[in-house]
C-alpha positions in Angstrom: 127.5 100.1 106.9 125.7 102.9 108.7 127.2 106.3 108.7 126.1 108.7 111.4 124.8 111.9 109.8 123.7 115.4 110.6 120.4 116.8 109.5 119.3 120.2 108.1 115.8 120.9 107.1 114.8 123.9 104.9 111.2 124.5 106.0 110.5 127.1 103.3 111.7 125.0 100.4 110.8 121.6 102.0 114.3 120.1 101.5 115.7 117.5 104.0 119.5 117.3 103.9 121.2 114.4 105.6 125.0 114.6 105.5 128.2 113.3 107.1 130.1 116.6 106.9 132.6 115.4 104.3 133.3 117.6 101.3 131.1 117.1 98.3 132.7 116.7 94.9 129.8 115.5 92.7 126.1 114.9 92.8 123.6 112.5 91.2 119.9 113.4 90.8 117.6 110.4 91.3 113.9 111.5 91.1 113.3 113.7 94.2 116.7 112.7 95.7 120.2 114.1 95.2 123.0 111.9 96.3 126.3 113.7 97.0 129.7 112.0 96.6 133.2 112.8 97.9 136.3 113.0 95.8 136.9 109.3 96.4 133.3 108.4 95.3 131.9 107.7 98.7 128.3 108.7 99.4 128.5 111.6 101.9 125.0 113.2 101.7 121.5 112.8 100.5 119.0 115.6 99.8 115.3 114.9 99.7 113.4 117.5 97.6 109.7 118.2 98.3 110.4 116.1 101.3 107.1 116.2 103.1 105.1 115.0 100.1 107.7 112.5 98.9 108.3 110.9 102.3 104.6 110.8 103.1 103.9 109.0 99.9 106.8 106.5 100.2 106.2 105.7 103.9 102.4 106.0 103.8 102.5 108.1 107.0 101.4 111.7 107.2 104.7 113.6 107.4 104.4 117.4 107.4 107.0 120.1 107.5 106.7 120.5 111.2 107.5 116.8 111.7 110.6 117.1 109.4 111.8 120.3 111.2 112.0 118.1 114.4 114.4 115.6 112.8 117.8 116.1 114.6 119.6 112.9 114.0 120.0 110.4 111.1 122.0 107.7 109.5 122.9 106.8 106.0 122.9 103.0 105.6 124.8 101.7 102.6 124.4 98.1 101.3 127.1 96.9 98.9 125.9 94.4 96.3 128.0 92.9 93.5 127.7 95.8 91.1 125.1 98.0 92.9 125.0 100.1 96.1 121.7 100.5 97.9 121.3 103.6 100.0 118.8 103.9 102.9 118.2 107.0 105.1 117.2 106.3 108.7 115.9 108.8 111.2 113.3 109.1 114.0 110.2 111.2 113.6 107.4 112.0 116.1 103.9 111.0 114.8 100.9 111.3 117.1 103.3 111.9 120.0 105.1 108.6 119.4 108.6 108.1 118.1 108.7 106.3 114.8 112.0 105.1 113.3 111.7 105.4 109.6 113.8 103.9 106.8 113.8 105.7 103.4 115.3 103.7 100.5 116.7 105.8 97.7 114.4 104.8 94.7 117.1 103.7 92.3 120.3 101.9 93.3 123.5 103.7 92.8 126.2 101.9 90.8 130.0 102.3 90.7 130.6 104.0 94.0 132.8 103.2 97.0 131.4 102.6 100.5 
Protein backbone atom coordinates (compact mmCIF):
# COMPACT_ATOMS: atom_id res chain seq x y z
CA UNK A 1 0.00 0.00 0.00
CA UNK A 2 1.53 3.32 -1.07
CA UNK A 3 0.83 6.39 1.02
CA UNK A 4 1.33 9.76 -0.64
CA UNK A 5 3.78 11.76 1.39
CA UNK A 6 5.20 15.23 1.77
CA UNK A 7 8.92 15.92 1.82
CA UNK A 8 11.10 18.28 3.84
CA UNK A 9 14.85 18.40 3.46
CA UNK A 10 17.14 20.05 6.01
CA UNK A 11 20.12 21.06 3.86
CA UNK A 12 22.36 22.09 6.75
CA UNK A 13 21.87 18.86 8.75
CA UNK A 14 21.38 16.59 5.70
CA UNK A 15 18.10 15.10 6.93
CA UNK A 16 15.39 13.97 4.52
CA UNK A 17 11.94 13.78 6.14
CA UNK A 18 9.14 11.96 4.31
CA UNK A 19 5.79 12.21 6.11
CA UNK A 20 2.05 11.81 5.66
CA UNK A 21 1.07 14.68 7.94
CA UNK A 22 -0.47 12.46 10.61
CA UNK A 23 0.48 13.05 14.25
CA UNK A 24 3.53 11.14 15.49
CA UNK A 25 3.30 9.28 18.79
CA UNK A 26 6.46 7.17 18.82
CA UNK A 27 9.65 6.58 16.83
CA UNK A 28 12.02 3.72 16.13
CA UNK A 29 15.68 4.26 15.15
CA UNK A 30 17.02 1.80 12.57
CA UNK A 31 20.59 2.62 11.59
CA UNK A 32 20.41 6.00 9.75
CA UNK A 33 16.61 5.91 9.59
CA UNK A 34 13.94 6.99 12.06
CA UNK A 35 10.50 5.47 11.52
CA UNK A 36 7.63 7.45 13.09
CA UNK A 37 4.36 5.85 14.21
CA UNK A 38 0.89 7.21 14.92
CA UNK A 39 -1.08 6.43 18.09
CA UNK A 40 -2.61 3.41 16.32
CA UNK A 41 0.87 2.10 15.33
CA UNK A 42 0.68 3.07 11.67
CA UNK A 43 3.85 4.24 9.95
CA UNK A 44 3.38 7.94 9.23
CA UNK A 45 6.91 9.22 8.54
CA UNK A 46 10.51 8.25 7.87
CA UNK A 47 13.59 10.39 8.45
CA UNK A 48 16.86 9.64 6.67
CA UNK A 49 19.84 10.94 8.65
CA UNK A 50 23.06 11.83 6.80
CA UNK A 51 20.83 11.39 3.76
CA UNK A 52 23.19 12.27 0.90
CA UNK A 53 25.86 9.80 2.03
CA UNK A 54 23.45 7.04 3.06
CA UNK A 55 21.32 7.21 -0.09
CA UNK A 56 24.35 7.46 -2.39
CA UNK A 57 25.79 4.33 -0.81
CA UNK A 58 22.50 2.40 -0.84
CA UNK A 59 21.50 3.32 -4.40
CA UNK A 60 25.03 3.52 -5.83
CA UNK A 61 24.20 6.86 -7.45
CA UNK A 62 25.91 10.16 -6.62
CA UNK A 63 23.22 11.94 -4.62
CA UNK A 64 24.28 15.26 -3.13
CA UNK A 65 22.49 17.80 -0.97
CA UNK A 66 21.43 19.86 -3.99
CA UNK A 67 19.73 16.81 -5.52
CA UNK A 68 17.89 16.09 -2.25
CA UNK A 69 16.79 19.71 -1.85
CA UNK A 70 14.94 19.27 -5.16
CA UNK A 71 12.80 16.37 -3.92
CA UNK A 72 9.22 17.65 -3.67
CA UNK A 73 7.08 14.51 -3.76
CA UNK A 74 7.35 11.02 -2.32
CA UNK A 75 5.52 7.91 -1.30
CA UNK A 76 5.84 5.48 1.55
CA UNK A 77 5.22 1.93 0.33
CA UNK A 78 4.36 -0.62 2.99
CA UNK A 79 4.46 -4.36 2.35
CA UNK A 80 2.74 -6.52 4.95
CA UNK A 81 4.27 -9.96 5.54
CA UNK A 82 3.08 -12.56 8.02
CA UNK A 83 4.90 -11.07 10.99
CA UNK A 84 7.01 -8.35 9.39
CA UNK A 85 6.30 -5.07 7.65
CA UNK A 86 8.71 -3.84 4.96
CA UNK A 87 8.92 -0.12 4.30
CA UNK A 88 10.18 1.45 1.06
CA UNK A 89 10.49 5.18 0.36
CA UNK A 90 9.90 6.19 -3.25
CA UNK A 91 10.70 9.56 -4.80
CA UNK A 92 12.02 11.08 -8.02
CA UNK A 93 15.40 12.80 -8.22
CA UNK A 94 17.19 14.57 -11.05
CA UNK A 95 20.57 13.05 -11.95
CA UNK A 96 22.50 14.34 -14.98
CA UNK A 97 19.39 16.28 -16.05
CA UNK A 98 17.29 13.11 -16.10
CA UNK A 99 14.51 12.08 -13.76
CA UNK A 100 15.29 8.89 -11.83
CA UNK A 101 12.59 7.23 -9.72
CA UNK A 102 14.33 5.76 -6.69
CA UNK A 103 13.17 3.17 -4.18
CA UNK A 104 14.84 3.18 -0.80
CA UNK A 105 14.19 0.14 1.40
CA UNK A 106 14.44 0.68 5.14
CA UNK A 107 17.39 -1.58 6.12
CA UNK A 108 15.60 -3.64 8.74
CA UNK A 109 12.01 -4.77 8.55
CA UNK A 110 9.64 -3.34 11.14
CA UNK A 111 7.58 -5.82 13.14
CA UNK A 112 4.30 -5.49 15.04
CA UNK A 113 2.85 -2.42 13.36
CA UNK A 114 -0.41 -1.72 11.56
CA UNK A 115 -0.60 -0.72 7.91
